C-alpha positions in Angstrom: 0.0 0.0 0.0 2.9 2.3 0.8 4.1 1.7 -2.8 0.8 2.9 -4.2 0.8 6.0 -2.0 3.9 7.2 -3.8 1.4 8.3 -6.5 0.3 11.0 -4.1 3.0 13.4 -5.3 0.5 15.5 -7.3 -1.6 15.9 -4.1 1.2 16.6 -1.6 0.1 20.2 -1.0 -3.4 19.0 -0.1 -2.0 16.2 2.1 0.2 18.7 4.0 -2.8 21.0 4.4 -5.0 18.2 5.7 -2.3 17.2 8.3 -1.9 20.8 9.4 -5.7 21.2 9.8 -6.0 17.9 11.6 -3.2 19.0 13.9 -5.0 22.3 14.7 -8.3 20.4 15.3 -6.5 17.9 17.7 -4.9 20.8 19.6 -8.3 22.5 20.1 -9.9 19.3 21.3 -7.1 18.7 23.8 -7.2 22.3 25.0 -11.0 22.4 25.6 -11.1 20.0 28.7 -8.4 22.2 30.4 -10.4 25.3 29.9 -13.5 23.5 31.2 -11.6 22.4 34.4 -10.5 26.0 34.9 -14.2 27.2 34.8 -15.2 24.5 37.3 -12.3 24.8 39.7 -11.8 28.6 39.6 -14.9 30.4 38.1 -17.7 28.3 39.7 -15.9 27.7 43.1 -15.0 31.4 43.5 -18.2 32.7 41.9 -16.2 34.8 39.4 -18.7 35.5 36.6 -16.4 37.6 34.5 -13.8 34.8 34.5 -16.4 32.3 33.5 -17.5 34.5 30.6 -13.9 35.1 29.6 -12.9 31.4 29.5 -16.3 30.5 28.0 -15.8 32.9 25.2 -12.3 31.5 24.6 -13.8 28.0 24.6 -16.3 29.0 21.9 -13.5 30.5 19.8 -11.3 27.4 20.2 -14.4 25.2 19.3 -15.1 27.3 16.2 -11.5 27.0 15.1 -11.6 23.2 15.6 -14.9 22.9 13.7 -13.7 25.0 10.7 -10.4 23.0 10.6 -12.4 19.7 10.7 -14.8 20.8 7.9 -12.0 22.0 5.5 -9.8 18.9 6.4 -12.8 16.6 5.4 -13.2 18.5 2.1 -9.5 18.3 1.2 -9.1 14.7 2.3 -12.2 13.7 0.2 -10.8 15.7 -2.8 -7.4 14.1 -2.4 -8.8 10.6 -2.0 -11.0 10.7 -5.1 -8.3 12.4 -7.1 -5.9 9.7 -6.1 -8.5 7.0 -7.2 -8.9 8.7 -10.5 -5.1 8.8 -11.1 -4.7 5.2 -10.1 -7.5 4.0 -12.3 -5.9 5.8 -15.2 -2.5 4.2 -14.5 -4.0 0.7 -14.2 -6.1 1.2 -17.4 -3.1 2.5 -19.3 -1.0 -0.4 -18.1 -3.6 -2.9 -19.1 -3.9 -1.3 -22.5 -0.3 -2.1 -23.1 -0.6 -5.8 -22.2 0.0 -8.5 -24.8 -2.9 -11.0 -25.4 -0.9 -13.5 -23.3 -0.9 -11.2 -20.3 -4.7 -10.6 -20.7 -5.2 -14.3 -20.8 -3.0 -14.8 -17.7 -4.9 -12.3 -15.5 -8.3 -12.7 -16.9 -10.8 -10.0 -17.9 -13.1 -10.4 -14.9 -10.1 -10.0 -12.5 -8.8 -6.9 -14.3 -12.2 -5.3 -14.1 -12.4 -6.0 -10.3 -8.9 -4.6 -9.8 -9.6 -1.4 -11.8 -12.9 -0.8 -9.9 -13.5 -2.5 -6.6 -9.8 -2.8 -5.5 -9.0 0.9 -6.3 -12.2 1.9 -4.4 -11.0 0.1 -1.4 -7.6 1.8 -1.4 -9.3 5.2 -2.1 -11.6 4.7 0.9 -8.8 3.8 3.2 -6.7 6.8 2.0 -9.5 9.2 2.9 -9.8 7.5 6.3 -6.0 7.7 6.8 -5.9 11.4 6.1 -8.8 12.1 8.5 -8.3 9.5 11.2 -4.9 7.8 11.0 -3.2 11.2 11.4 -5.6 12.4 14.0 -5.9 9.3 16.2 -2.2 9.1 17.3 -2.2 12.9 18.0 -5.2 12.6 20.1 -4.0 9.5 21.9 -0.5 10.8 22.6 -1.8 14.3 23.5 -4.6 12.8 25.7 -2.1 10.6 27.6 0.3 13.5 28.2 -2.6 15.7 29.5 -4.0 12.9 31.6 -0.5 12.4 33.2 -0.3 16.1 33.8 -3.6 16.0 35.6 -2.9 12.8 37.7 -0.1 10.3 37.2 -1.6 7.5 39.4 -5.0 7.7 37.9 -3.4 7.4 34.4 -2.5 3.8 35.2 -6.1 2.9 34.5 -5.7 4.2 30.9 -2.4 2.3 30.5 -4.0 -1.0 31.5 -6.9 -0.4 29.1 -4.7 0.5 26.2 -2.7 -2.7 26.7 -6.0 -4.8 26.7 -7.3 -3.1 23.5 -4.0 -3.6 21.7 -4.2 -7.4 22.3 -7.8 -7.5 21.1 -7.1 -5.4 17.9 -4.1 -7.5 17.0 -6.0 -10.8 17.3 -8.9 -9.5 15.2 -6.6 -8.1 12.5 -4.6 -11.4 12.3 -7.8 -13.4 11.7 -9.4 -10.9 9.3 -6.6 -10.4 6.7 -6.8 -14.0 5.2 -10.6 -13.6 4.9 -10.3 -10.3 3.2 -7.8 -11.8 0.7 -10.3 -14.7 0.1 -13.1 -12.2 -0.4 -11.4 -10.4 -3.3 -10.6 -13.7 -5.1 -14.3 -14.8 -4.7 -15.4 -11.4 -6.0 -13.3 -12.1 -9.1 -15.1 -15.4 -9.4 -18.6 -13.8 -9.0 -17.7 -11.2 -11.7 -16.6 -14.0 -14.0 -19.8 -16.0 -13.6 -21.9 -12.8 -14.0 -20.0 -11.7 -17.1 -20.3 -15.1 -18.7 -24.0 -15.3 -18.0 -24.8 -11.8 -19.4 -22.6 -12.2 -22.6 -23.8 -15.8 -23.2 -27.5 -15.2 -22.4 -28.7 -16.3 -25.9 -26.7 -19.6 -25.7 -27.9 -20.2 -22.2 -31.6 -19.8 -23.2 -31.2 -21.7 -26.5 -29.9 -24.8 -24.6 -32.3 -24.3 -21.7 -29.4 -23.9 -19.1 -31.0 -21.1 -17.2 -31.4 -23.1 -14.0 -27.8 -24.4 -14.3 -26.5 -20.8 -14.6 -28.7 -19.6 -11.8 -27.1 -22.4 -9.6 -23.6 -21.3 -10.7 -24.3 -17.7 -9.8 -26.0 -18.7 -6.5 -23.0 -20.8 -5.5 -20.5 -18.0 -6.3 -22.7 -15.4 -4.6 -23.2 -17.6 -1.5 -19.5 -18.3 -1.3 -18.7 -14.6 -1.3 -21.6 -13.8 1.1 -20.6 -16.4 3.6 -17.0 -15.1 3.7 -18.2 -11.5 4.0 -20.5 -12.6 6.9 -17.5 -14.3 8.7 -15.5 -11.1 8.3 -18.3 -8.8 9.4 -19.0 -11.0 12.4 -15.4 -10.8 13.4 -15.4 -7.0 12.9 -18.7 -6.6 14.7 -17.2 -7.9 17.9 -14.8 -4.9 18.1 -17.3 -2.1 18.5 -19.3 -3.6 21.4 -16.0 -4.6 23.1 -14.7 -1.1 22.7 -17.9 0.4 24.1 -17.9 -2.1 27.0 -14.3 -1.4 27.8 -14.9 2.4 27.4 -17.8 2.3 29.9 -15.9 0.2 32.4 -12.9 2.6 32.1 -15.2 5.6 32.9 -16.5 3.7 35.9 -13.0 2.9 37.1 -11.8 6.5 36.6 -14.8 7.9 38.6 -14.3 5.2 41.3 -10.6 5.8 41.8 -10.9 9.6 41.0 -13.5 10.0 43.8 -11.0 8.6 46.3 -8.3 11.0 45.0 -10.7 14.0 45.4 -11.7 12.8 48.9 -8.0 12.7 49.9 -7.5 16.2 48.4 -5.0 15.0 45.8 -7.3 16.0 42.9 -9.9 18.7 42.1 -13.4 18.0 40.7 -12.6 20.0 37.5 -9.4 18.0 37.0 -11.4 14.7 37.3 -13.9 16.0 34.7 -11.0 17.0 32.4 -9.4 13.6 33.1 -12.6 11.8 32.0 -12.6 13.9 28.8 -9.0 13.0 28.1 -9.8 9.3 28.7 -12.7 9.6 26.3 -10.4 11.2 23.7 -7.9 8.5 24.1 -10.6 5.8 23.8 -12.1 7.6 20.8 -8.7 7.6 19.2 -8.4 3.9 19.8 -11.9 3.4 18.2 -10.7 5.3 15.2 -7.5 3.2 15.0 -9.8 0.1 15.4 -11.8 1.3 12.4 -8.6 1.7 10.5 -7.6 -1.8 11.3 -10.9 -2.9 9.9 -10.3 -1.0 6.6 -6.5 -1.5 6.2 -6.4 -5.4 5.9 -8.9 -5.4 3.0 -7.3 -2.3 1.4 -3.8 -3.9 1.7 -5.1 -7.0 -0.1 -6.5 -4.7 -2.8 -3.2 -2.8 -3.0 -1.3 -6.0 -3.6 -3.6 -7.0 -6.4 -3.3 -3.5 -8.0 0.5 -3.6 -7.7 0.5 -7.0 -9.4 -1.0 -5.3 -12.4 1.3 -2.3 -12.3 4.4 -4.4 -11.7 3.9 -6.5 -14.8 6.6 -5.9 -17.3 4.9 -6.1 -20.7 6.3 -8.8 -22.9 5.9 -6.6 -26.0 7.7 -3.2 -25.8 8.6 -0.5 -28.3 12.3 -0.4 -29.2 14.5 2.2 -27.6 15.4 3.5 -31.0 12.7 2.9 -33.5 13.5 2.6 -37.2 12.1 5.3 -39.4 12.9 3.8 -42.8 9.8 4.2 -45.1 11.3 3.3 -48.5 8.8 0.5 -49.1 5.0 0.5 -48.7 2.8 -2.5 -48.1 5.5 -5.2 -48.2 5.1 -8.1 -45.8 7.6 -11.0 -45.3 7.8 -13.9 -43.0 11.2 -15.5 -42.5 11.4 -18.9 -40.8 8.8 -17.8 -38.2 8.1 -20.1 -35.3 5.7 -19.3 -32.4 4.2 -21.2 -29.5 1.7 -20.2 -26.8 2.8 -20.0 -23.2 2.7 -23.4 -21.6 2.1 -25.2 -24.9 4.0 -28.5 -25.6 4.2 -27.8 -29.3 4.6 -24.8 -31.5 1.4 -23.3 -32.9 3.2 -22.4 -36.2 6.6 -23.7 -37.3 9.2 -22.4 -39.8 6.7 -20.2 -41.8 8.2 -18.3 -44.7 6.4 -16.3 -47.4 6.2 -12.7 -48.8 3.4 -10.5 -50.0 3.5 -7.2 -51.8 1.1 -4.4 -52.8 -1.5 -5.4 -55.4 -1.4 -9.1 -54.4 -3.9 -11.1 -52.5 -2.4 -13.8 -50.2 -4.9 -16.3 -48.9 -4.4 -18.7 -46.0 -6.5 -21.8 -45.7 -6.3 -25.0 -43.6 -8.2 -27.1 -41.2 -9.4 -26.1 -37.8 -6.5 -25.5 -35.4 -3.9 -25.4 -38.2 -2.6 -22.0 -37.1 -4.3 -19.6 -39.5 -5.5 -17.0 -36.9 -2.3 -17.4 -35.0 -0.3 -16.5 -38.0 -2.2 -13.3 -38.8 -2.2 -12.2 -35.1 1.6 -12.1 -35.2 1.6 -9.4 -37.9 0.2 -6.6 -35.7 2.4 -8.0 -33.0 -0.3 -9.1 -30.6 2.2 -11.8 -29.7 6.0 -11.9 -30.1 7.5 -14.7 -32.1 9.9 -17.3 -30.7 12.3 -17.3 -33.7 12.6 -15.9 -37.2 11.5 -12.5 -38.2 8.4 -10.7 -39.6 9.2 -7.7 -41.9 6.8 -4.9 -42.8 8.2 -2.6 -45.5 11.5 -4.3 -45.1 11.8 -3.5 -41.3 11.5 -6.1 -38.5 8.3 -5.3 -36.7 10.2 -5.5 -33.4 12.2 -2.5 -34.5 9.1 -0.4 -35.1 6.9 1.2 -32.5 3.6 -0.6 -32.0 1.7 2.5 -33.0 3.5 2.9 -36.3 3.2 -0.8 -37.1 -0.6 -0.9 -36.5 -1.2 2.4 -38.4 -0.1 0.4 -41.5 -2.6 -2.4 -40.9 -6.4 -2.7 -41.3 -7.3 -5.7 -39.2 -10.7 -7.4 -39.3 -10.8 -10.0 -36.5 -12.4 -13.4 -36.7 -15.1 -12.4 -34.2 -16.6 -9.1 -35.3 -16.6 -6.7 -32.4 -18.7 -3.5 -32.4 -19.1 -0.8 -29.8 -22.1 1.0 -28.5 -22.8 4.2 -30.5 -24.0 5.0 -34.0 -23.2 3.1 -37.2 -21.0 6.1 -38.3 -19.1 6.0 -35.0 -18.3 2.3 -35.4 -17.0 2.9 -39.0 -15.0 5.9 -37.9 -13.4 3.8 -35.2 -10.9 2.9 -37.9 -10.1 6.6 -38.6 -11.7 9.3 -36.4 -10.9 12.0 -38.9 -12.7 10.3 -41.8 -15.1 12.4 -43.8 -18.8 11.5 -44.3 -18.0 10.7 -48.0 -15.2 8.3 -46.9 -17.5 6.6 -44.4 -20.2 6.1 -47.1 -17.6 4.8 -49.6 -16.2 2.3 -47.1 -19.8 1.1 -46.3 -20.5 0.7 -50.1 -17.3 -1.3 -50.6 -18.1 -3.5 -47.6 -21.6 -4.1 -49.1 -23.1 -2.6 -45.9 -24.8 0.4 -47.5 -28.0 -1.5 -48.3 -28.9 -2.6 -44.8 -27.6 0.7 -43.3 -30.0 2.6 -45.6 -32.9 0.4 -44.5 -32.2 1.3 -40.8 -34.5 4.0 -39.3 -31.8 6.7 -39.0 -29.3 5.4 -41.5 -25.7 6.1 -40.4 -27.0 7.7 -37.2 -28.8 4.5 -36.1 -27.7 3.2 -32.7 -25.7 0.0 -32.4 -26.1 -1.7 -29.0 -23.1 -3.0 -27.0 -21.5 -5.8 -28.9 -23.8 -5.2 -31.9 -26.5 -7.4 -30.6 -29.2 -5.6 -32.5 -27.8 -6.6 -35.9 -27.0 -9.9 -37.6 -23.7 -11.6 -37.8 -23.2 -10.8 -41.4 -24.0 -7.2 -40.9 -21.5 -7.0 -38.0 -18.8 -8.5 -40.3 -19.5 -5.9 -43.0 -19.3 -3.0 -40.6 -16.0 -4.5 -39.3 -14.7 -4.6 -42.8 -15.9 -1.0 -43.5 -14.1 0.1 -40.3 -10.8 -1.4 -41.7 -11.4 0.1 -45.2 -11.9 3.7 -43.9 -8.5 3.5 -42.3 -6.9 3.2 -45.7 -3.9 1.1 -44.5 -1.1 -0.5 -46.5 -1.9 -4.0 -45.4 -5.4 -5.5 -45.0 -5.9 -8.6 -42.8 -9.2 -10.4 -43.0 -9.3 -13.2 -40.5 -12.1 -15.4 -41.7 -14.2 -12.2 -42.1 -16.5 -13.5 -44.8 -17.8 -16.6 -43.0 -21.2 -15.1 -42.1 -21.8 -13.7 -45.7 -23.8 -15.5 -48.3 -22.0 -16.5 -51.5 -23.5 -13.6 -53.5 -22.5 -10.9 -51.0 -19.1 -12.6 -50.6 -18.4 -12.4 -54.3 -19.6 -8.8 -54.6 -17.5 -7.8 -51.6 -14.3 -9.4 -53.0 -14.9 -7.8 -56.4 -15.3 -4.3 -54.7 -12.2 -4.9 -52.6 -10.1 -5.7 -55.6 -11.0 -2.3 -57.1 -10.4 -0.4 -53.9 -7.2 -2.0 -52.9 -5.1 -2.2 -56.1 -2.1 -0.6 -54.3 -2.5 -2.5 -51.0 -1.6 -5.9 -49.7 -4.4 -8.2 -48.8 -4.1 -11.2 -46.4 -7.2 -13.3 -46.3 -7.9 -16.2 -43.9 -10.8 -18.2 -45.1 -12.5 -21.6 -44.9 -14.3 -21.4 -48.2 -12.3 -22.4 -51.3 -14.4 -20.1 -53.4 -13.2 -17.1 -51.4 -9.5 -17.9 -51.9 -9.3 -19.7 -55.3 -8.7 -16.5 -57.3 -5.9 -15.3 -55.0 -2.4 -14.6 -56.3 -1.0 -16.9 -53.6 -2.6 -19.5 -51.4 -0.8 -20.8 -48.3 -2.1 -24.1 -47.1 -1.5 -24.8 -43.4 -1.5 -28.1 -41.7 -0.7 -28.5 -38.0 1.1 -25.2 -37.9 3.4 -26.0 -41.0 3.1 -25.0 -44.6 1.7 -27.9 -46.5 1.7 -26.1 -49.8 2.0 -22.7 -51.4 1.0 -21.5 -54.8 -2.0 -20.6 -57.0 -5.3 -22.7 -57.0 -4.3 -24.7 -60.0 -0.7 -25.3 -58.8 -1.9 -26.6 -55.4 -4.5 -28.9 -57.0 -1.6 -30.6 -58.7 1.0 -30.5 -55.9 -0.8 -30.4 -52.5 -2.8 -33.3 -51.1 -4.2 -31.3 -48.1 -5.5 -28.6 -50.5 -7.1 -31.2 -52.8 -8.9 -32.7 -49.8 -10.2 -29.3 -48.8 -11.4 -28.5 -52.4 -13.0 -32.0 -52.8 -15.0 -31.5 -49.6 -16.5 -28.2 -50.8 -16.7 -28.4 -54.6 -18.2 -30.8 -57.0 -16.0 -32.5 -59.7 -17.5 -30.2 -62.4 -16.7 -27.1 -60.3 -13.1 -28.3 -59.7 -12.7 -28.9 -63.4 
């Protein structure tokens, strides 16, 4: 947690101001009982009305100063805490944005969401409490003890005994609560995961009549979290009654022993009243510290989880000195590329070599799990390769900044992803500065203009989150339009025509050919009809190149390709 609090540097003026204000507030609260004892012992006993008015006026002034300090300290601490939370969320989000896909898979989306929201809220809450209570409580406790000793040393032994008992109770509760708080955050991750899966997969759940099963899963995850939270709260609930019980017994003990001291003439009535006030302040400080011990264990667990994210060194980093050579445009080359996923026993792709240049269409085909999507995911550097090299415009992609590399690429993923907003907003996601004419042209090329025109508000029609209010084929066409409006050097279509009918597929490929004459096209497909007219077809089998060439060449030389063609086309169509 201390490591996280180093991010408080932008708020150091506010933090210092809060500490000064809290210090002033503490001094006023420590000074008031002494003034009260003076009124009792001097003003009332001697019947000096002017003295009472004088000290009473001073008490009102001191109380007003303390109140003003308290209000402004609360305002500054809240502002500092929420500002710190905002800064920390930005840092975590920015860090996560730089993760490779492997790091995303390692932490999990549900866990990253919890760390960015709930965990940071826990740390933010404890920071506000620290600024208000953790600074004030020691001041009040130490000041109260000093003032109590000043009033009566022997009677102060009661407070010393009580503080010792409370310290033992707090340490026992804290030691038992920390493991439970740690468990709670993990179970909160699990609950988020189950909830997220249930919401995103609601159609599949209903289609397969698994609603009861999913309700049971959610109930179990929820019950598990609830039972742990109840255990923690039961443990914490013991503290406050114990504190109040000890506080009341302490007051009784002070009055009991204090009465004897007054009777013997060793103590004045006003001093006893002040002593009780100081005892209350000391006890109240311990109550505040107890509350901190309730908050800190959970916040410390959250801080560890946040630091786990911030401490991750991304696998994929920009080079110290990026290459700026832009002699070529749209050239792509794989040289003996091998890649394997973390923890995998075998390589996903092995010793892949090929080149593609502007004006050419390179198609990649193969069976399920042959490595097609893995291969194209390496081009934008979503993963780093194990060996070999990938060159874009003659430069190794590891020697380019990720931003520059991806600015050259228009990527259409296998699963079409749309965002909440208008149709126009989703197409402009590829290029935010695109004009209305460019958006319309991209939609026309992607064969999306027809269904967009039939929508109620055309390009201003709203797309729901994930594009659930349009069909799969429509989502694919909008994804393609998004890549087209970017006007990149290299287009990558990762099985992006699978949801299209044959007629739309053919029209789209014909329109693409006209619009991308000076660009490089990489098409991953399952349909032979989609790839058969490509300049180069790469056939993958178990991560290796089984064949490479044109459709006719592969029919003569590649058995794997012949089998794929035979499974999709009739003998007349092959001929």
